[in-house]
C-alpha positions as CSV (number, residue, x, y, z in Angstrom):
1,M,0.0,0.0,0.0
2,E,2.8,2.4,0.9
3,E,4.6,1.6,-2.3
4,T,1.4,2.4,-4.3
5,R,1.1,5.8,-2.5
6,R,4.8,6.6,-3.3
7,K,4.2,5.7,-6.9
8,K,1.2,7.9,-7.1
9,R,3.1,10.8,-5.6
10,R,6.0,10.3,-8.0
11,N,3.5,10.3,-10.9
12,L,1.8,13.5,-9.6
13,Y,5.2,15.3,-9.2
14,A,6.2,14.2,-12.7
15,F,2.9,15.5,-14.1
16,M,3.2,18.8,-12.3
17,A,6.8,19.2,-13.5
18,L,5.6,18.5,-17.1
19,M,2.8,21.1,-16.7
20,V,5.4,23.6,-15.5
21,I,7.6,22.9,-18.5
22,I,4.7,23.1,-20.9
23,G,3.5,26.3,-19.3
24,F,6.9,27.9,-19.4
25,G,7.3,26.9,-23.0
26,L,3.9,28.4,-23.9
27,Y,4.7,31.6,-22.0
28,N,8.0,32.0,-23.9
29,Y,6.3,31.2,-27.2
30,Y,3.5,33.7,-26.8
31,S,5.9,36.3,-25.2
32,Q,8.1,36.1,-28.3
33,E,5.2,36.1,-30.7
34,R,3.2,38.9,-29.1
35,G,3.6,42.1,-31.0
36,S,6.0,40.4,-33.4
37,E,4.0,40.8,-36.6
38,K,5.9,43.9,-37.3
39,P,9.0,45.7,-36.1
40,P,9.0,47.4,-32.6
41,E,8.2,51.0,-32.1
42,L,11.1,53.5,-32.3
43,T,10.8,55.9,-29.3
44,V,12.1,59.5,-29.7
45,L,13.1,61.4,-26.5
46,M,14.5,64.8,-25.8
47,N,14.1,64.5,-22.0
48,D,11.9,62.7,-19.5
49,Q,8.9,64.8,-20.4
50,V,9.2,65.1,-24.2
51,R,8.4,61.7,-25.9
52,R,7.4,61.0,-29.4
53,E,7.1,57.9,-31.6
54,A,8.7,57.6,-35.0
55,V,6.4,56.6,-37.9
56,L,7.1,53.1,-39.2
57,G,7.7,52.9,-43.0
58,S,8.8,50.0,-45.2
59,Y,10.0,46.8,-43.5
60,E,11.0,43.2,-43.9
61,W,10.0,41.1,-40.9
62,K,10.1,37.4,-40.0
63,S,7.3,36.1,-37.8
64,R,5.9,32.6,-37.1
65,G,7.9,31.1,-40.0
66,K,6.7,33.7,-42.5
67,I,8.5,36.7,-44.1
68,I,6.4,39.8,-44.1
69,L,7.2,42.5,-46.6
70,A,5.6,45.9,-46.2
71,D,6.1,48.7,-48.7
72,A,5.4,52.4,-47.8
73,D,5.9,55.8,-49.3
74,H,9.1,57.6,-48.6
75,P,9.1,59.0,-45.0
76,A,9.7,62.5,-46.4
77,N,6.2,62.3,-47.8
78,F,4.5,60.9,-44.6
79,T,1.7,62.8,-42.8
80,Y,3.1,63.5,-39.3
81,E,0.8,64.1,-36.3
82,E,1.8,65.9,-33.2
83,S,2.7,62.6,-31.5
84,S,5.5,62.1,-34.1
85,T,6.7,65.7,-34.5
86,L,9.5,67.2,-32.4
87,E,10.7,70.8,-32.1
88,A,14.5,71.2,-31.7
89,S,17.3,73.7,-32.1
90,D,20.5,73.3,-34.1
91,G,22.9,71.8,-31.6
92,Q,20.4,69.9,-29.5
93,R,20.3,66.1,-29.2
94,I,17.5,63.7,-29.4
95,Y,17.6,60.0,-28.3
96,L,16.2,57.0,-30.1
97,S,15.4,53.6,-28.6
98,A,13.7,50.5,-30.1
99,L,11.7,48.4,-27.6
100,T,9.3,45.6,-27.9
101,E,5.8,45.9,-26.4
102,D,6.9,44.1,-23.2
103,S,9.9,46.5,-23.0
104,L,12.5,43.9,-23.7
105,S,15.2,45.1,-26.0
106,I,15.6,43.4,-29.4
107,Q,19.1,42.9,-30.7
108,A,19.0,46.1,-32.8
109,S,21.5,48.1,-34.8
110,V,21.3,51.2,-36.8
111,L,22.2,50.9,-40.5
112,S,21.9,54.6,-41.4
113,I,20.2,57.9,-40.6
114,Q,19.6,60.3,-43.4
115,V,18.2,63.9,-43.5
116,F,15.5,65.1,-45.9
117,E,13.5,68.3,-46.3
118,R,9.9,67.4,-45.6
119,G,8.1,66.7,-48.9
120,N,11.4,66.1,-50.8
121,P,12.7,62.5,-51.0
122,M,16.1,63.7,-52.3
123,K,18.6,63.1,-49.5
124,M,20.2,66.3,-48.1
125,A,22.9,64.7,-46.0
126,D,23.8,61.8,-43.7
127,A,22.8,62.6,-40.1
128,D,25.3,63.1,-37.3
129,Y,24.7,60.4,-34.7
130,Q,26.4,58.0,-32.2
131,V,25.3,54.8,-30.6
132,N,25.6,54.6,-26.8
133,G,24.7,51.1,-25.7
134,E,21.0,50.6,-26.7
135,T,20.4,54.3,-27.3
136,I,21.0,56.2,-30.5
137,V,22.0,59.8,-30.0
138,L,21.0,62.0,-32.9
139,N,22.7,65.4,-33.0
140,I,20.7,68.1,-34.8
141,R,23.0,70.0,-37.1
142,E,20.5,71.4,-39.6
143,A,19.7,75.1,-39.9
144,S,16.2,76.4,-39.5
145,G,13.7,74.3,-41.4
146,D,11.3,71.4,-41.7
147,Y,13.0,68.1,-41.8
148,V,12.5,64.3,-41.8
149,Y,15.1,62.0,-40.5
150,L,15.0,58.5,-42.1
151,V,16.2,55.9,-39.6
152,H,17.1,52.5,-41.1
153,M,17.2,49.8,-38.4
154,E,18.3,46.1,-38.4
155,Y,16.9,43.6,-35.9
156,G,19.2,40.6,-36.1
157,D,17.6,37.7,-38.0
158,K,14.1,39.2,-37.4
159,G,14.5,41.7,-40.2
160,N,14.9,45.4,-40.8
161,A,12.7,48.5,-40.9
162,Q,12.7,52.2,-41.9
163,Y,11.2,55.0,-39.7
164,G,10.5,58.6,-40.2
165,I,11.0,61.3,-37.5
166,H,9.6,64.8,-38.2
167,V,11.7,67.6,-36.6
168,L,11.0,71.3,-36.9
169,V,14.2,73.1,-36.3
170,D,13.9,76.7,-35.1
171,D,11.1,78.3,-37.1
172,T,12.5,81.8,-37.7
173,S,10.0,83.2,-40.2
174,Y,8.7,86.7,-39.5
175,P,5.3,88.5,-40.2
176,V,7.3,91.2,-42.0
177,E,4.4,93.3,-43.3
178,D,2.6,93.2,-39.9
179,L,5.8,94.2,-38.1
180,K,6.4,97.2,-40.5
181,K,3.0,98.7,-39.3
182,M,4.1,98.6,-35.6
183,R,6.8,101.3,-35.6
184,I,6.9,103.5,-32.5
185,P,9.2,106.4,-31.6
186,Y,9.7,105.6,-28.0
187,V,10.6,102.5,-26.0
188,G,8.4,103.6,-23.1
189,N,5.3,102.2,-24.8
190,H,5.2,99.0,-22.8
191,G,2.1,97.6,-24.5
192,M,3.4,98.0,-28.1
193,V,6.9,96.7,-27.2
194,G,5.2,93.6,-25.7
195,E,3.1,93.2,-28.9
196,I,6.1,93.4,-31.1
197,L,7.9,90.8,-29.0
198,S,4.9,88.5,-29.3
199,K,5.2,88.5,-33.1
200,L,8.8,87.5,-33.1
201,P,9.9,83.9,-33.4
202,R,11.1,82.1,-30.3
203,P,14.9,82.0,-30.1
204,G,14.9,78.2,-29.7
205,S,12.7,75.2,-29.1
206,G,11.1,75.1,-25.7
207,Y,11.5,78.9,-25.2
208,A,8.6,80.9,-23.7
209,Q,8.7,84.7,-23.1
210,R,7.0,85.7,-19.8
211,Y,8.4,89.0,-18.6
212,L,9.5,92.3,-20.1
213,A,11.4,95.2,-18.5
214,L,12.0,98.6,-20.0
215,K,14.9,100.9,-19.1
216,T,13.5,104.4,-19.6
217,Q,14.7,106.5,-16.7
218,A,18.0,107.6,-18.4
219,E,19.9,107.1,-21.6
220,P,20.9,104.7,-23.1
221,Y,17.3,103.4,-23.2
222,G,16.9,99.6,-23.3
223,I,14.7,96.5,-23.3
224,I,15.2,93.4,-21.2
225,C,13.2,90.3,-22.4
226,Y,13.0,87.3,-20.1
227,Y,12.8,83.8,-21.4
228,E,12.1,80.5,-19.6
229,P,11.3,77.0,-20.7
230,V,7.9,75.6,-21.2
231,E,7.3,73.0,-18.4
232,E,8.2,69.9,-20.4
233,M,11.5,71.4,-21.5
234,A,12.8,72.4,-18.0
235,G,16.5,71.9,-17.8
236,S,16.9,71.3,-21.6
237,L,17.0,74.7,-23.1
238,M,19.9,75.5,-25.4
239,M,21.5,78.6,-24.0
240,P,22.8,81.6,-26.1
241,E,26.5,81.7,-26.7
242,E,28.2,84.3,-28.9
243,T,29.4,82.0,-31.6
244,S,28.6,81.6,-35.3
245,E,27.2,78.1,-34.6
246,N,24.8,78.9,-31.7
247,A,21.4,79.1,-33.3
248,V,19.7,80.6,-30.2
249,Y,22.2,83.5,-30.1
250,L,21.8,84.2,-33.9
251,N,18.0,84.2,-33.6
252,M,18.3,86.6,-30.7
253,E,20.4,88.9,-32.8
254,K,17.8,88.9,-35.6
255,N,15.1,89.7,-33.1
256,A,17.2,92.6,-31.7
257,L,17.6,93.9,-35.3
258,V,13.8,94.0,-35.6
259,L,13.4,95.9,-32.3
260,F,16.0,98.5,-33.3
261,S,14.3,98.9,-36.6
262,L,10.8,99.4,-35.1
263,I,11.5,101.3,-31.9
264,G,13.0,104.7,-32.4
265,N,15.1,105.5,-29.3
266,V,16.1,102.0,-28.0
267,E,19.9,101.6,-27.8
268,H,20.3,98.3,-26.0
269,V,18.4,95.0,-26.1
270,T,19.1,92.2,-23.7
271,F,17.6,88.7,-23.7
272,K,17.9,86.8,-20.4
273,V,17.3,83.1,-20.0
274,R,16.6,80.7,-17.1
275,N,16.5,76.9,-17.5
276,T,13.5,76.2,-15.2
277,P,10.0,77.8,-15.2
278,S,9.7,80.9,-13.0
279,P,7.7,80.7,-9.8
280,G,5.3,83.4,-10.9
281,E,7.3,86.5,-10.2
282,L,10.3,88.1,-11.8
283,K,13.6,87.5,-10.0
284,D,16.3,88.9,-12.3
285,F,19.1,87.1,-10.5
286,E,17.7,83.7,-11.3
287,Y,18.3,84.1,-15.0
288,Q,21.6,82.4,-15.6
289,S,22.3,83.4,-19.2
290,A,22.0,86.6,-21.2
291,A,22.8,88.0,-24.6
292,T,23.0,91.8,-25.1
293,F,23.0,93.8,-28.4
294,S,23.6,97.5,-29.0
295,R,22.2,99.5,-31.8
296,Q,25.6,100.9,-32.6
297,D,27.3,97.5,-32.9
298,L,24.6,96.0,-35.1
299,A,24.5,99.1,-37.3
300,E,28.3,98.7,-37.9
301,K,27.7,95.1,-38.8
302,Y,24.5,95.4,-40.9
303,G,24.4,99.0,-42.0
304,D,21.2,101.1,-41.8
305,L,18.8,99.3,-39.4
306,E,15.6,101.3,-40.2
307,N,14.7,99.2,-43.2
308,I,16.5,96.0,-42.2
309,L,13.2,94.1,-42.5
310,D,13.4,94.4,-46.3
311,D,16.5,92.1,-46.2
312,Q,14.9,88.9,-47.5
313,E,18.0,86.8,-46.8
314,L,17.8,87.7,-43.1
315,F,14.0,87.7,-42.6
316,K,11.9,85.0,-44.2
317,N,8.4,86.5,-44.6
318,R,5.6,84.6,-42.9
319,G,3.1,86.6,-44.9
């Protein structure tokens, strides 16, 4: 009798072990197959708050013993929603990561990243990027414009895929005709100065202008414009530096040209920047970076400033 019970227990344990093995095998099978009908999403990050998804284009993919071929239009011609569009400045970095639906990394490698003007499938250039572990670091090197980055990924023996990433780099177009109607003789008109500033393009992605101060008590008269990041870009603003490669500084210089052109007696324009949102009141000492321009210096560089808005090479007309 005891031998019979022992035999039943051994059979039960063997059966339970078999069920565990079968269950584990089924779990692995369905885990591997779940979401594997097409390549993984390519996530695009600028920081912890700014997350976008690249748009999947053509791909070749192996799934459940079949090879799936999907053909799509060129990513330069895709329609991009807000969820797949990113704003950036020349000099900023964005980060790419390919993950499966259950957040397990696939063996992935980047074959190439190319740059296109949106709507034009003729390649402009190869993108500047590095691979850091499982993350691709894409360096934005393009001047102001509307671009698509075509990312070609390979996923081991699973296949390969193309993705499109839509990036708006520093929109610096100006409502030239509207601005010309806003000339004022004196900087003391706070309301009009604020309205002019509201029509100027932001110096860089993530910038928001919240405060304005006018220096009107004594000459030289001036303007101080305060910028801070929108909340999701806190800590990630590109700061102005007086170099020929710093897009933010160059955009600030063009905005200063407009202010000198439209406001008769202003002699100095300063743009101050902080890298975190302000607490609701202006505290000048919390603005860590600044760029100051004088009428005299810019007149020596550009000539007569009164009609500088007619320079179409400097100021793209927004209409």
